[in-house]
Phi, psi and omega in degrees: 000133177282103185290351179277346179293135174285323181243131180255145173268169174302319181298321177301315184291318178303314182298314183292320186269341181074039180235172179279161177297330178299318181299309185297311184294329175297314180296318180296314183296328180290339183085002182296323177249115181300136182207166178236139179249121175252102183067241177266356185261137173262144174227139182239127177294130183309319178297322179293320178296316183295319181295315180300312182298315176295327178293317181295321181297312179300318177300316181297320178293317177301314179301313183294333182264356179291139174295144178291147173126000000 
């Protein structure tokens, strides 16, 4: 993924995350990751993707450090 790009495609995100287009488009359609659709193509602002990814990372750390019970 070219980190200098302002807008990322589904393919860019798939390559970076190592997931299928199905996974990425499901997240985009749900509205969980902010995106803009141009015709049949989705575009995600790089800053929105980075924020979303960091939020998921923080959630995972929080879940992992919670006491069991």
